[in-house]
PLY file of the C-alpha trace (Angstrom):
ply
format ascii 1.0
element vertex 100
property float x
property float y
property float z
element edge 99
property int vertex1
property int vertex2
end_header
9.37 33.18 11.90
11.08 29.85 11.51
15.22 29.76 11.44
16.92 26.67 9.69
20.31 25.42 11.27
22.91 25.81 10.08
22.32 23.09 7.36
18.98 24.94 6.62
16.84 22.15 7.98
14.24 22.82 9.69
11.46 21.45 11.73
7.54 22.16 12.52
5.08 20.57 15.01
1.42 21.35 13.92
-1.65 19.89 13.17
-2.96 18.72 9.89
-5.13 22.02 9.35
-8.73 22.14 8.59
-10.37 22.34 4.36
-12.49 24.64 4.23
-14.47 26.36 0.57
-13.35 29.35 -1.19
-15.30 32.44 -0.06
-17.95 34.20 -2.80
-16.92 37.06 -3.79
-13.13 37.44 -3.86
-11.82 39.59 -6.42
-10.78 37.39 -9.28
-11.49 33.77 -7.71
-15.74 34.16 -8.03
-14.99 30.98 -10.55
-13.92 29.08 -7.24
-16.66 30.25 -5.06
-17.82 27.56 -3.12
-14.78 25.15 -4.09
-13.60 22.96 -1.10
-9.75 23.52 -0.72
-7.47 20.68 0.74
-5.54 20.86 3.39
-2.77 22.99 3.37
0.00 25.21 4.48
1.40 28.08 3.58
5.11 28.83 3.55
7.02 32.04 2.86
10.91 31.25 2.51
13.49 33.50 2.25
17.17 34.15 2.48
19.06 37.33 1.72
21.52 35.98 -1.07
18.21 33.92 -2.43
15.30 34.59 -4.17
11.82 34.28 -1.82
9.43 31.38 -2.02
5.64 31.16 -1.44
4.39 28.23 -1.62
1.68 25.65 0.22
2.37 22.20 1.27
-0.50 19.11 0.64
-0.98 15.73 2.08
-1.31 12.91 -0.26
-4.46 11.28 -0.06
-7.15 14.06 0.51
-9.85 13.86 -1.40
-9.81 17.88 -2.24
-6.42 17.59 -3.94
-7.55 16.00 -7.83
-9.80 19.18 -8.51
-8.16 22.07 -6.33
-6.92 24.28 -9.30
-3.73 25.23 -7.22
-2.78 21.82 -6.06
-4.15 19.30 -8.27
-1.62 20.04 -11.01
1.20 19.68 -8.19
1.13 16.71 -6.77
5.12 17.39 -6.21
3.90 19.58 -3.36
1.82 16.89 -1.31
3.67 14.48 1.23
3.16 11.35 3.03
2.58 11.41 6.41
4.19 8.39 8.43
2.89 7.44 11.70
5.35 7.05 14.03
3.45 6.46 17.56
0.58 9.20 18.27
2.49 11.73 16.25
2.69 11.73 12.21
5.90 12.90 10.47
6.63 14.19 6.72
9.01 16.07 4.70
8.82 18.74 2.97
12.11 19.96 1.13
12.23 23.60 -0.13
15.07 25.20 -2.45
15.66 28.82 -2.83
17.70 29.96 -5.97
20.96 32.41 -5.55
19.81 36.16 -5.74
21.10 38.30 -8.85
0 1
1 2
2 3
3 4
4 5
5 6
6 7
7 8
8 9
9 10
10 11
11 12
12 13
13 14
14 15
15 16
16 17
17 18
18 19
19 20
20 21
21 22
22 23
23 24
24 25
25 26
26 27
27 28
28 29
29 30
30 31
31 32
32 33
33 34
34 35
35 36
36 37
37 38
38 39
39 40
40 41
41 42
42 43
43 44
44 45
45 46
46 47
47 48
48 49
49 50
50 51
51 52
52 53
53 54
54 55
55 56
56 57
57 58
58 59
59 60
60 61
61 62
62 63
63 64
64 65
65 66
66 67
67 68
68 69
69 70
70 71
71 72
72 73
73 74
74 75
75 76
76 77
77 78
78 79
79 80
80 81
81 82
82 83
83 84
84 85
85 86
86 87
87 88
88 89
89 90
90 91
91 92
92 93
93 94
94 95
95 96
96 97
97 98
98 99
């Protein structure tokens, strides 16, 4: 679990995940079997007064984004990583809508 500060800001430290092919025989995804997924991180964000959001974060320049059925039409989910010494940093803003 990751929590934000009083301004809703968060920070995570991780490695850039690897790419992987869509496994065969996944119910409903058979037509994508073997397709190489771009590197990505899954996020599920929730807060009691807002509608939960599930999304994925991608990295600009990944050659598998263009043909990916989930990332290819949502280029706003791909971020730049800027080199800062030995680390690379990126910004990924997530906005939640107010619940009813």
